[in-house]
C-alpha positions as CSV (number, residue, x, y, z in Angstrom):
1,X,44.9,204.8,96.5
2,X,42.6,204.8,99.6
3,X,40.0,202.1,99.7
4,X,36.4,203.1,99.4
5,X,34.2,202.6,102.5
6,X,32.3,199.3,102.2
7,X,29.1,198.0,103.8
8,X,26.9,195.0,103.3
9,X,23.1,194.7,102.9
10,X,21.3,191.5,103.7
11,X,18.3,191.1,101.4
12,X,15.8,188.5,100.3
13,X,16.9,185.9,97.8
14,X,15.8,186.4,94.1
15,X,17.1,185.5,90.7
16,X,16.9,188.8,88.9
17,X,15.9,191.7,91.3
18,X,14.2,193.5,88.5
19,X,10.7,193.7,89.8
20,X,7.9,191.8,91.4
21,X,8.8,188.1,91.6
22,X,9.5,185.2,94.0
23,X,11.5,186.2,97.0
24,X,12.6,184.3,100.1
25,X,14.3,185.3,103.3
26,X,15.7,188.8,104.1
27,X,13.7,189.4,107.2
28,X,10.3,189.2,108.9
29,X,8.5,191.5,106.3
30,X,9.5,189.2,103.4
31,X,8.6,186.1,105.5
32,X,5.1,187.5,106.3
33,X,4.2,189.3,103.1
34,X,6.1,187.5,100.4
35,X,7.6,190.7,99.0
36,X,10.2,193.3,99.8
37,X,11.6,196.6,98.5
38,X,14.8,194.9,97.4
39,X,12.8,193.3,94.5
40,X,13.9,196.3,92.3
41,X,17.5,196.6,93.4
42,X,19.0,195.8,90.0
43,X,16.4,197.2,87.6
44,X,17.9,200.2,85.9
45,X,16.1,203.4,85.4
46,X,17.6,206.4,83.6
47,X,21.0,204.9,83.8
48,X,20.9,204.3,87.6
49,X,19.9,201.5,90.1
50,X,18.4,202.1,93.5
51,X,19.2,199.9,96.4
52,X,17.0,198.8,99.3
53,X,17.4,196.8,102.5
54,X,15.0,196.7,105.5
55,X,16.4,198.3,108.6
56,X,15.2,198.3,112.2
57,X,12.3,200.9,112.6
58,X,13.1,202.1,109.1
59,X,16.1,203.9,110.6
60,X,18.3,203.8,107.5
61,X,22.1,203.9,107.2
62,X,24.2,205.6,109.8
63,X,26.9,207.4,107.7
64,X,28.9,208.2,110.9
65,X,29.9,204.6,111.0
66,X,31.5,205.0,107.5
67,X,32.9,208.4,107.9
68,X,33.3,210.0,111.4
69,X,35.3,212.9,110.2
70,X,32.3,215.2,110.2
71,X,28.8,215.6,111.6
72,X,25.9,214.1,109.6
73,X,22.3,215.4,109.4
74,X,19.4,213.3,108.2
75,X,19.3,213.0,104.4
76,X,22.9,214.0,103.9
77,X,24.7,212.2,101.2
78,X,28.0,210.3,101.1
79,X,29.5,209.4,97.6
80,X,32.0,206.7,96.9
81,X,30.9,203.8,98.9
82,X,30.9,200.1,97.8
83,X,27.6,198.4,98.7
84,X,27.6,194.5,98.7
85,X,24.3,192.7,98.7
86,X,24.1,189.2,100.2
87,X,21.2,186.7,100.7
88,X,20.5,183.3,102.1
89,X,20.7,180.8,99.3
90,X,18.3,177.9,98.8
91,X,20.9,175.5,100.3
92,X,20.9,177.5,103.5
93,X,24.2,179.3,103.2
94,X,24.6,183.2,102.9
95,X,26.4,184.3,99.8
96,X,27.1,187.6,97.9
97,X,24.5,188.1,95.1
98,X,25.8,191.4,93.7
99,X,27.1,194.9,94.4
100,X,27.2,198.6,93.6
101,X,30.7,200.2,93.3
102,X,31.1,204.0,94.0
103,X,27.5,204.4,95.3
104,X,25.8,207.3,96.9
105,X,24.2,206.7,100.4
106,X,21.8,208.8,102.5
107,X,22.1,209.4,106.2
108,X,19.3,207.8,108.3
109,X,16.9,208.4,105.4
110,X,15.0,206.4,102.8
111,X,14.1,208.2,99.6
112,X,11.0,207.5,97.6
113,X,10.5,207.0,93.8
114,X,7.4,206.2,91.8
115,X,6.9,202.7,90.5
116,X,5.8,201.8,86.9
117,X,2.3,200.6,87.0
118,X,2.5,198.8,83.6
119,X,5.2,196.6,85.2
120,X,3.1,195.7,88.2
121,X,5.2,197.8,90.6
122,X,4.2,199.2,93.9
123,X,3.1,202.8,93.8
124,X,6.0,203.9,95.9
125,X,9.5,202.4,95.9
126,X,11.9,203.2,98.7
127,X,15.7,203.2,98.5
128,X,18.8,203.7,100.7
129,X,21.4,204.2,98.0
130,X,22.0,204.7,94.3
131,X,24.6,203.9,91.7
132,X,25.4,204.3,88.0
133,X,24.3,201.1,86.3
134,X,27.8,200.6,84.8
135,X,29.2,200.3,88.3
136,X,26.9,197.4,89.3
137,X,27.2,193.6,89.1
138,X,24.4,191.1,89.7
139,X,25.7,187.5,89.8
140,X,23.7,184.7,88.2
141,X,22.5,182.0,90.5
142,X,25.4,179.6,89.6
143,X,28.0,182.4,90.3
144,X,26.9,183.2,93.8
145,X,29.7,181.2,95.5
146,X,31.3,183.8,97.8
147,X,30.0,182.7,101.2
148,X,29.3,185.2,103.9
149,X,29.8,184.0,107.5
150,X,26.9,184.4,110.0
151,X,28.0,185.7,113.4
152,X,25.8,183.4,115.6
153,X,27.3,180.4,113.8
154,X,30.8,181.6,112.9
155,X,31.7,184.0,115.7
156,X,31.6,187.6,116.6
157,X,32.8,190.2,114.0
158,X,30.8,188.8,111.0
159,X,27.3,189.9,109.8
160,X,24.7,189.0,112.4
161,X,21.0,189.6,112.8
162,X,21.0,193.2,111.5
163,X,20.5,193.6,107.7
164,X,23.2,196.2,107.5
165,X,26.9,195.3,108.3
166,X,29.4,198.1,108.6
167,X,32.5,196.0,108.5
168,X,32.9,194.6,112.0
169,X,34.7,195.9,115.0
170,X,38.2,195.8,113.6
171,X,38.8,192.3,114.9
172,X,41.3,190.1,112.9
173,X,38.5,187.8,111.5
174,X,36.5,190.9,110.3
175,X,39.6,192.4,108.7
176,X,40.5,189.1,107.0
177,X,37.0,188.7,105.7
178,X,36.9,192.2,104.4
179,X,40.2,191.8,102.6
180,X,39.0,188.5,100.9
181,X,35.7,190.3,99.9
182,X,37.5,193.2,98.4
183,X,39.8,190.9,96.5
184,X,36.8,188.9,95.2
185,X,35.0,192.1,94.1
186,X,38.1,193.2,92.2
187,X,38.8,189.9,90.6
188,X,35.2,189.6,89.3
189,X,35.3,193.2,88.0
190,X,38.5,192.4,86.1
191,X,36.9,189.4,84.4
192,X,33.8,191.3,83.4
193,X,35.9,194.2,82.1
194,X,37.8,191.8,79.8
195,X,34.6,190.4,78.5
196,X,33.3,193.9,77.9
197,X,36.4,194.8,75.9
198,X,35.9,191.8,73.7
199,X,32.4,192.8,73.0
200,X,31.0,196.1,71.9
201,X,32.6,199.3,73.1
202,X,30.7,201.5,75.5
203,X,28.5,204.2,73.9
204,X,29.4,207.7,75.0
205,X,26.8,209.8,76.6
206,X,24.0,210.9,74.2
207,X,23.9,214.7,74.1
208,X,21.0,214.5,71.7
209,X,19.1,212.4,74.3
210,X,19.5,215.1,76.9
211,X,18.3,217.7,74.4
212,X,15.2,215.7,73.6
213,X,14.4,215.3,77.2
214,X,14.7,219.0,77.8
215,X,12.6,219.9,74.8
216,X,9.9,217.4,75.7
217,X,9.8,218.8,79.3
218,X,9.5,222.4,78.1
219,X,6.8,221.4,75.5
220,X,4.8,219.7,78.2
221,X,5.0,222.8,80.6
222,X,4.3,225.2,77.8
223,X,1.2,223.3,76.7
224,X,-0.2,223.0,80.2
225,X,0.0,226.6,81.1
226,X,-1.2,227.7,77.6
227,X,-4.3,225.7,78.1
228,X,-4.8,227.5,81.4
229,X,-4.9,230.8,79.6
230,X,-1.3,232.0,80.2
231,X,0.8,233.7,77.6
232,X,4.3,232.3,77.7
233,X,7.8,233.4,76.8
234,X,11.1,231.6,76.9
235,X,13.9,233.2,78.9
236,X,16.1,230.1,79.0
237,X,19.1,231.9,77.5
238,X,18.9,235.0,79.7
239,X,20.3,233.3,82.8
240,X,17.5,234.7,85.0
241,X,17.2,231.6,87.2
242,X,14.1,230.2,85.5
243,X,13.2,229.0,82.0
244,X,9.8,230.4,81.2
245,X,7.5,233.2,82.2
246,X,3.8,232.7,82.2
247,X,1.5,235.8,82.2
248,X,-2.2,236.1,82.7
249,X,-3.6,239.5,83.4
250,X,-1.6,241.0,86.3
251,X,-0.2,237.6,87.4
252,X,3.2,236.4,86.4
253,X,4.8,233.0,87.2
254,X,8.5,232.2,86.9
255,X,8.8,228.6,85.8
256,X,11.9,226.4,86.2
257,X,11.6,223.2,84.1
258,X,13.2,220.0,85.2
259,X,12.9,217.0,82.8
260,X,13.5,213.3,83.6
261,X,13.8,210.3,81.4
262,X,12.3,208.1,84.2
263,X,10.3,208.3,87.3
264,X,13.0,209.0,89.9
265,X,13.5,212.6,91.1
266,X,17.0,213.5,90.0
267,X,17.5,217.3,89.6
268,X,19.5,220.1,91.1
269,X,18.9,223.8,91.4
270,X,21.8,226.0,90.4
271,X,22.9,228.7,92.9
272,X,21.1,231.3,90.8
273,X,17.9,229.2,90.5
274,X,17.9,228.4,94.2
275,X,18.4,232.1,95.1
276,X,15.6,233.2,92.8
277,X,13.3,230.5,94.1
278,X,13.7,231.8,97.7
279,X,13.4,235.5,96.7
280,X,10.4,234.9,94.4
281,X,8.7,232.0,96.4
282,X,5.2,233.4,95.7
283,X,5.6,233.3,92.0
284,X,8.4,230.7,91.4
285,X,7.3,227.2,90.3
286,X,9.5,224.2,89.7
287,X,7.8,222.2,86.9
288,X,9.0,218.6,87.2
289,X,8.3,216.4,84.2
290,X,8.9,212.7,84.5
291,X,9.0,210.0,81.7
292,X,9.6,212.8,79.2
293,X,10.1,210.5,76.2
294,X,7.2,208.3,77.0
295,X,4.0,209.7,78.5
296,X,5.2,212.8,80.2
297,X,3.8,213.5,83.7
298,X,3.9,217.0,85.0
299,X,4.1,218.1,88.7
300,X,3.9,221.8,89.5
301,X,5.9,222.3,92.7
302,X,5.6,225.3,95.0
303,X,8.5,226.4,97.3
304,X,7.9,226.3,101.0
305,X,10.2,227.2,103.9
306,X,10.0,224.9,106.9
307,X,12.0,224.7,110.1
308,X,14.3,222.1,108.6
309,X,14.9,224.1,105.4
310,X,13.2,224.5,102.0
311,X,10.9,222.1,100.3
312,X,9.0,221.8,97.1
313,X,5.4,220.5,97.2
314,X,2.6,220.0,94.8
315,X,-0.7,221.8,95.6
316,X,-2.5,218.5,96.3
317,X,0.4,217.5,98.7
318,X,0.9,214.3,96.8
319,X,4.5,215.2,95.9
320,X,7.0,216.5,98.5
321,X,10.6,217.0,97.8
322,X,13.2,218.1,100.3
323,X,16.0,220.4,99.1
324,X,19.5,219.8,100.5
325,X,21.9,222.8,100.4
326,X,25.4,222.2,99.2
327,X,28.3,224.5,99.8
328,X,31.1,224.6,97.2
329,X,34.7,226.1,97.4
330,X,37.4,226.7,94.8
331,X,40.9,225.9,95.8
332,X,44.0,227.9,94.8
333,X,47.6,227.7,96.2
334,X,48.9,230.7,98.1
335,X,52.3,231.8,99.2
336,X,53.2,232.3,102.9
337,X,55.4,235.3,102.0
338,X,54.1,238.7,100.9
339,X,54.9,239.4,97.2
340,X,57.9,241.6,96.7
341,X,57.5,244.6,94.6
342,X,60.4,245.7,92.5
């Protein structure tokens, strides 16, 4: 089995990485301001975690250095990457603090998510990558014993001043370090898996939860437009490319509803929805509802075509969402020879 790409993020040192708290090191921003975007790297929201590291000029991750088999455009995604976080410990040494397995990264782009005010978060939280929470490990302070060499002290080929390390230049010391690191990640994962098997079994995905999120989202949108004087009808089962129709006089709006359990924007438009959005851009609205099962927050998003592609934007310009097109293909084996007819 091929090994997944691996890269390392240097971040500030914390105990929990679950919100605002004491943080040290990780770069000039943390040193000057006493805070950093990595403070939320291991707080789960909606079954996922969102990773941050400061990069020079906010340039993000260069996916070409992980996969040079294709051209990459800004905000393109790469799945299946192992991301290892390390930080300078109180004693002065650098050590691994945790990791994401099978993460998704974005090319030269930070994405933004909304913080939770009741937890004292910043209004906007930026991130470079995301992963399912079950694929993450945060080591406790006593378990952070895998030391990460520092290039100025230990030689070329190891992580240096930059906060992102792509695996070195192929030198023997880099390859040996990577091999040891992968072995360490696998050994810890095996130990944790055994502990998990001795405990409670994992709970399967809750289909009822998904249904409740969808219903809460539709209810929120329905109530909003009804209060504005529209008559509404559900067309969810008609496969039209939108969920609701809102009519007031001669005006008709085509409403596609996207519900979220948390604050992070995590939705896709099906090929049919995307096609209808483009052809009906004057009347099509994507109704995004966050925190559906708490205090639902509704954003009405209008399609707009720009030079770089399509976007969704709220009328007050407070919410802007880029849409990234994906092309799919279905595989089927064919014969070199023409079929014989007999």
